[in-house]
N, C-alpha and C positions, 0 to 999 in steps of 0.2 A: 051602514058603516062598513067599510072594507077592511080586509085583513091587515093591510099596510098601515091604515090609520090607527087601528087598535094597537099594533106593535109600537108605533111612535108614541102613542098616549101612555102605554105601559112603560116605555123607556123614560119618558118625561117624568112620570110619577115616581119611578125608581130613583131617578136623579134627584128630584126634590126631596124625597124621604131620606135618602142617604146623606145629602148635604145638610138637610135640616137637623138630622140626628147628630151629625158631626158638630154643627154649630151649637147645638144644645149642650153637648158634652164639653166643648171648649168653654162656653159661658159658665157652666157649673164649676169647672176646674178653676177658672179665674176668680169666681166668687169665693171659692174655698181658700185660694191662695191669699186674696186680699183680707178675708175674714181672720185668718191665722196670723196676719201681719208680716208676711214674708217680704213685702215691698215697703215696710215701714222704715223711714229714715231714722227712727229712734233706735234701731238695732245696730247702727254704726257705733263701734266701740269708742269710748271716751277715755283717754289716758294721758298721762304726763310721765314719760320715762326719763328720769333724771340721771345724769352722769354720776359716777362715784364721787362722794363728797358733798352732794347736793340732794335735796328732797323737795318734790313739789307737794305742797299741802293743799292749796286751793288755786283754781284757775278759772277764769271766765273771759269770754270774748264778746264784746258788744257788736252791734250791727254795723258800726263804722270802723271796725278794725282795732279797737282799743283792747289790749290784753291786760287784765289784772292778774298778777301772779304772786302768790305767797310762797316763798322759799325758805328753806332752812339749809344751813351749810355746816360741814364738819371737815374742812380742809386743813385744820391744824392751827388755826389762829383767827384773828379778826381780819376780815377782808373789807375793802372799800370798793363798792361798785361805782365805776366811773361812767359806764355806758351800757346800754342793752340793745338788743336787736331781735326781731322776730321776722321770719320770712318762710316762704314755701320751699325754698331751695338754698343749699349751701353754695358759696362762691367757689368756683373752680380754680381761681388763681391765688386767693389769699384766704386765711382763716376768717370766717364770718359769713354773714348773709349775702346772698346774690342780689337782693333787692332791698331798698329802704336804707337803713343806717349801715351802709357797707363799711365805712371806716370805724364803726362802733364808737362814735364821738359822744361826748357828754351832753347833758341837758343844756349847760351854759353855751356850748359851741353850736348846738343845733336843737333848739327846743321843739321844732316841728316834728321830731320823731317821738315825742313823749306827750301824751294827752293831759297829764297832771304834772305837778312839780315834785313827784316822789323821788326823783333822782337829782333834783337841783342841789348842787354842791356835793354830790356823791352820797352814797348810802352805806353806812357802816353796818356790817352783819357780823355779829359775834358768833363764835362756835356754839352750836346747838341751840341757837335762838332763831326766831323767824323774822322775816321782813317782807313787806309787800311793796311791789313796784308796778308801774304801768308803762306800757310801750305800745306803739302801733305795730301791727303786723302787715307785711307787704308781699305782694305777688308781682308777676311780670308787668302788670298794668297799673301798679301803684298800690295805695292802701287797699287792703282787702275789705270787702263788705259782704254782708249776707243777711238773709232773712232768718228770723228766729227759728231754731231747730235745724237749720242746715249745718253741715260739718265743715271744719277747717282743719287741715293737717299741715304741720310745719315744724320749725325748729326755733329754739331760743338760744341766744348767745349772750355772754356777759363779758365786759371789759373790766377787769378788777385788778387790784393790787393786794398783796398779803402783807399785813402789818409787820410781821417778824422777819421779813425778807427784804433784800435791797429793792428799792422802788422801781420795779419793772411791771409794766402792764401785761396781764395775761388775758388773751382773748380765747375763750373756750366755748364750744357748743355744750350747753349744760342740760338741755332737755329736748326730747322729741315729743310733740304734743298732737293730740287729736281732740278737738273741743267743738262743742255746738255753740252757735251764735245765740246770745240771750237777748 
């Protein structure tokens, strides 16, 4: 065996050992990262940040985009919820969602935006009481959907009137939400 062959063999062996050790270190690091749950989608925060005068008590989003939301309000009187909307983005031109129930219309006018009849005929919410409502959430391609455990982040709007004030509809973004599909 010549001197040149031995040097090439040594270089090949050094190459294999160096990259083998590097690959082993990377594999061990990835195993540790997965073991401690760094890539776990369960670490995504779940929240419902309500506007002043409102509180989110319970919220859940099913795989077909139906958001069940339990709210309480303290805006100073009884309110009647005429419509609701949920979307991934706000509308840049008018107050309300960019997708889905853009006009914030009622159940009677557009039942396709509501999976149940919880808002049929309006929903009265008394100050410091709770009410549950359901609505579909929308994104750019229509109703959102997802697998159990995946996250959805968006906003919720209400179209409501306050009983002690002149009959004017108020459309307000009442919450920012991040929720997991159930």
